[in-house]
C-alpha positions in Angstrom: 28.5 -29.5 101.4 29.0 -26.1 99.9 26.1 -23.6 100.1 24.0 -23.4 97.0 24.5 -20.3 94.9 21.0 -19.0 95.4 21.4 -19.3 99.1 24.6 -17.4 99.1 22.9 -14.3 97.6 19.8 -14.6 99.9 19.3 -12.0 102.6 16.3 -13.6 104.2 16.2 -13.1 108.0 18.6 -10.1 107.8 18.0 -6.5 108.6 19.3 -3.7 106.4 19.5 0.1 106.8 19.8 2.3 103.7 20.5 6.0 104.3 19.1 8.2 101.6 17.2 5.0 100.7 14.3 6.7 98.8 16.5 8.9 96.6 17.5 8.5 92.9 20.1 5.8 93.6 18.9 4.9 97.0 15.6 3.6 95.8 17.3 1.0 93.6 19.5 0.0 96.5 16.6 -0.4 98.9 14.7 -2.4 96.2 17.6 -4.8 95.6 18.0 -5.7 99.3 14.3 -6.2 99.7 14.1 -8.3 96.6 16.9 -10.5 98.1 14.8 -11.0 101.2 16.0 -8.5 103.7 13.9 -6.4 106.0 14.9 -2.9 104.9 14.8 0.3 106.9 14.7 3.2 104.5 15.9 6.3 106.3 16.4 9.9 105.4 15.4 13.4 106.4 12.3 13.0 104.2 10.4 10.5 106.4 7.2 10.6 104.3 9.0 9.7 101.1 10.8 6.8 102.9 7.5 5.5 104.3 5.8 5.6 100.9 8.6 3.6 99.3 8.7 1.2 102.2 5.0 0.5 101.8 5.4 -0.1 98.0 8.4 -2.4 98.5 6.6 -4.4 101.2 3.8 -5.0 98.7 5.9 -5.8 95.6 8.7 -7.8 97.2 7.1 -9.5 100.2 9.8 -8.3 102.5 8.9 -6.1 105.4 10.2 -2.6 104.8 10.0 0.5 107.0 10.6 4.2 106.6 12.2 6.2 109.3 13.7 9.7 109.9 17.4 10.4 110.2 19.4 13.6 109.9 23.0 12.5 109.1 24.2 16.0 110.0 23.3 15.4 113.7 24.9 12.8 115.9 21.9 12.6 118.2 19.5 12.0 115.4 21.8 9.3 113.9 22.2 7.5 117.3 18.5 7.6 118.0 17.5 6.2 114.6 19.9 3.2 114.9 18.9 2.5 118.5 15.2 2.5 117.5 15.9 0.1 114.6 18.0 -2.2 116.7 15.4 -2.3 119.5 12.6 -3.0 117.0 14.4 -5.5 114.7 16.7 -7.1 117.3 19.7 -6.8 114.9 21.3 -4.8 112.1 23.1 -6.9 109.6 23.7 -4.5 106.7 24.3 -0.7 106.5 24.4 1.1 103.2 25.8 4.6 103.7 24.2 6.2 100.7 22.9 9.6 101.9 25.0 12.6 100.9 24.7 16.3 100.3 27.1 18.8 98.7 28.0 22.4 98.6 28.8 23.2 94.9 30.9 26.0 93.5 34.3 26.8 92.1 37.2 26.1 94.4 38.7 29.6 94.0 35.5 31.3 95.3 34.5 28.6 97.8 34.3 29.8 101.4 35.6 27.6 104.3 32.0 27.1 105.5 31.0 25.9 102.0 34.0 23.6 101.9 33.1 22.1 105.3 29.5 21.7 104.4 30.5 19.5 101.5 32.8 17.4 103.7 30.0 17.1 106.2 27.7 15.7 103.6 30.1 13.0 102.6 32.7 11.7 105.0 31.2 13.1 108.2 27.8 11.7 107.6 29.3 8.3 106.8 31.3 8.5 110.0 28.3 9.3 112.1 26.2 6.4 110.8 29.1 3.9 111.0 30.0 4.9 114.5 26.4 4.4 115.5 26.0 0.9 114.0 29.3 -0.6 115.0 28.4 -1.4 118.6 25.4 -3.5 117.4 27.4 -5.3 114.8 30.2 -6.0 117.2 27.8 -7.5 119.7 26.3 -9.8 117.2 29.7 -10.6 115.7 28.4 -10.0 112.2 27.8 -7.1 109.8 28.3 -5.7 106.3 28.9 -2.0 105.8 28.7 -0.7 102.3 29.8 2.9 101.8 28.8 4.7 98.6 31.7 6.7 97.3 32.2 8.0 93.7 34.5 7.7 90.7 35.6 11.2 91.8 37.0 9.7 95.0 39.6 8.2 92.7 40.0 10.5 89.7 39.4 14.2 89.1 36.5 15.6 87.2 37.6 16.3 83.6 37.0 20.0 82.9 36.6 19.2 79.2 33.6 17.0 80.0 31.8 19.7 82.0 32.7 22.6 79.6 30.3 25.5 80.1 27.5 23.3 81.4 27.7 24.8 84.9 27.6 21.3 86.3 31.2 21.1 87.4 31.7 18.6 90.3 33.0 20.5 93.3 36.4 19.8 94.9 34.9 19.1 98.4 32.7 16.3 97.0 35.6 14.3 95.5 37.8 15.0 98.6 35.0 13.7 100.9 34.5 10.6 98.8 38.2 9.8 98.7 38.1 10.1 102.5 35.3 7.5 102.5 37.5 5.1 100.6 40.2 5.3 103.2 37.7 5.2 106.1 36.3 2.0 104.6 39.7 0.4 104.7 40.2 1.4 108.3 36.9 -0.2 109.3 37.7 -3.4 107.4 41.1 -3.7 109.1 40.1 -2.8 112.6 36.7 -4.6 112.9 37.2 -7.7 110.8 37.9 -9.6 114.0 34.3 -9.0 115.0 33.0 -10.5 111.8 32.3 -7.1 110.3 33.1 -6.5 106.6 33.3 -3.0 105.0 33.5 -2.2 101.3 33.0 0.8 99.1 31.0 1.0 95.9 32.1 3.9 93.6 29.4 4.8 91.0 30.5 6.5 87.9 28.3 8.8 85.8 24.8 8.4 87.2 23.3 11.9 86.6 20.0 12.8 88.1 17.0 13.0 85.7 17.1 16.8 86.1 20.7 16.9 84.9 19.8 14.6 82.0 17.8 17.4 80.5 21.1 18.9 79.4 21.5 16.8 76.3 24.9 18.1 75.3 26.3 17.4 78.7 25.0 13.8 78.7 26.6 13.3 75.3 29.9 14.5 76.7 29.6 12.0 79.6 28.8 9.1 77.2 31.7 10.0 74.9 34.1 9.7 77.8 32.8 6.3 78.9 34.0 3.0 77.4 30.5 1.5 77.5 29.2 4.6 75.8 26.3 5.3 78.2 25.5 6.8 81.5 24.6 4.6 84.5 21.0 3.6 85.4 20.1 3.1 89.1 19.4 -0.5 88.4 23.1 -1.0 87.5 23.8 -0.8 91.3 21.4 -3.6 92.4 23.7 -6.5 91.7 26.8 -5.2 93.5 24.7 -4.2 96.5 23.2 -7.7 97.0 26.7 -9.2 96.4 28.4 -7.1 99.1 25.5 -7.5 101.5 25.3 -11.2 101.2 27.3 -14.3 102.1 28.4 -14.4 98.5 31.1 -11.8 99.5 32.0 -13.3 102.9 35.8 -13.1 101.9 35.6 -9.6 100.5 36.4 -6.7 102.7 38.3 -3.4 102.4 37.6 -3.2 98.7 36.5 -0.4 96.5 34.4 -1.7 93.5 33.7 0.8 90.7 30.4 0.7 88.8 31.3 3.3 86.2 31.1 1.7 82.8 34.9 1.8 82.6 35.2 5.6 83.3 38.3 5.1 85.6 39.9 2.5 83.3 41.4 5.2 81.1 
């Protein structure tokens, strides 16, 4: 008998780790996994913020959630965090590599150190967390890795959209996100035999509330988008539960855009 649809999307009994899980987009991601029944470890360099969100989600969703410290820039911190979670929970079924940081600025004046900082905040952080979790997932013969990329891993920022807003998306950000797309395919192809799936989610225009204060810039984004609006954090909840759950058991190596159609033209 086929599994009932509500059971396919259930994450009860599973353990999830969301890096940057208390941030603007990370909060919605953590919430979605907890609502689906997973025990969620919300990790970032702001441990207090993670713990506060974990307490709130435990109360509102009924799932056990926890806040922990991680510095995705440091291998030792990453390994220690995942080891502690594994020893406490006994398993890690889902990893969402959401945490990122950038080093903005025009390419022509960007120093090599600034360039490398942006790459470290995208592909390198994703590599460190993935490398740390793989041994646990290989041992249990099961795992879903969801890497958060960007529409700018597939297309270039349009200079006309940014205009004189000063919010130009830096070259190292898109380059690092494109690397994540390829890295995800590598994981899918080399670790599928261990029951591990890897997929990428590429959000489109999801400007932070502080950026939304620039009304003209937001209008420019909306005018470029087929659906005529910017993304809301909640727009990511469905795809995260899908890729984390058994509902996507035959999906791996994919890159799913959640961009309102931005990359369709």
